[in-house]
C-alpha positions in Angstrom: 9.9 7.5 -15.6 13.2 6.6 -13.8 13.3 5.8 -10.1 16.6 5.2 -8.4 16.6 2.7 -5.5 19.6 1.7 -3.4 20.7 0.3 -0.1 21.7 2.8 2.6 25.5 3.4 2.6 26.0 1.7 5.9 24.6 -1.6 4.6 26.6 -4.2 2.7 25.7 -5.1 -0.9 23.2 -7.9 -1.4 23.2 -10.8 -3.9 21.5 -10.2 -7.2 19.6 -13.5 -6.5 18.2 -12.1 -3.3 16.8 -9.1 -5.3 15.3 -11.4 -7.9 13.7 -13.6 -5.2 12.2 -10.5 -3.6 10.7 -9.4 -6.9 9.3 -12.8 -7.5 7.8 -12.9 -4.0 5.6 -10.0 -5.2 4.1 -12.2 -7.9 6.1 -10.6 -10.7 8.0 -12.7 -13.2 11.5 -11.5 -13.7 14.4 -12.5 -15.8 18.1 -11.5 -15.4 20.0 -10.5 -18.5 23.7 -9.9 -18.3 25.1 -7.7 -21.0 28.6 -6.3 -21.6 27.4 -2.9 -20.6 25.4 -3.9 -17.5 22.8 -6.1 -16.0 19.0 -5.9 -16.6 16.1 -7.3 -14.8 13.2 -7.7 -17.2 9.7 -8.1 -15.9 7.6 -10.7 -17.8 4.7 -9.2 -19.7 5.8 -5.6 -18.9 7.8 -2.9 -20.5 9.2 -1.8 -17.1 12.8 -2.8 -16.7 15.4 -2.5 -14.0 19.0 -1.5 -14.7 20.9 -2.9 -11.8 24.5 -2.3 -10.9 26.1 -5.6 -10.2 29.7 -6.5 -9.3 30.6 -10.2 -8.8 27.0 -11.1 -8.1 26.4 -8.3 -5.6 24.3 -5.2 -5.9 23.3 -2.1 -3.9 21.9 0.3 -6.5 19.3 0.1 -9.4 17.2 2.3 -11.6 13.6 1.3 -12.3 12.6 2.4 -15.8 8.8 2.4 -15.3 6.6 2.3 -18.3 3.3 4.2 -18.0 1.7 1.4 -20.2 2.2 -1.2 -17.4 -0.4 -2.1 -14.8 -0.7 0.4 -11.9 0.3 -2.6 -9.6 3.8 -3.1 -11.1 5.5 -0.1 -9.4 4.0 -0.6 -5.9 5.0 -4.3 -6.1 8.6 -3.3 -7.0 8.6 -0.8 -4.1 7.4 -3.5 -1.7 10.1 -5.9 -3.0 12.9 -3.4 -2.5 11.6 -2.1 0.8 11.5 -5.6 2.2 15.2 -5.9 1.4 15.9 -2.6 3.2 16.5 -0.5 0.1 15.4 3.2 -0.2 14.3 5.4 -3.0 16.7 8.2 -3.9 16.1 11.5 -5.6 17.6 15.1 -5.7 16.3 15.6 -2.1 18.1 12.5 -0.8 16.7 9.1 0.4 13.0 8.4 1.0 10.9 5.4 2.1 9.5 3.2 -0.7 6.3 2.3 1.1 
């Protein structure tokens, strides 16, 4: 399942480190992997990954690729992390609150 999260358009991008810190504050281990084709945040002990758009260390959009095999607590913890940063979910109907 893919979930798009992003900052509202009127907000400036945030540092990738700020996003990583917010995820860690939810008691999730996370590791940043920079690849030629993009950046990934991998959650320790999980199959869920986050593909995050990053430019010069700043980001405002990400896609959570949630695995159904992961704990039911992983996705709510990610929602809380991104919500505390002021991010929103986004789907075909537009933005929505994460919590």
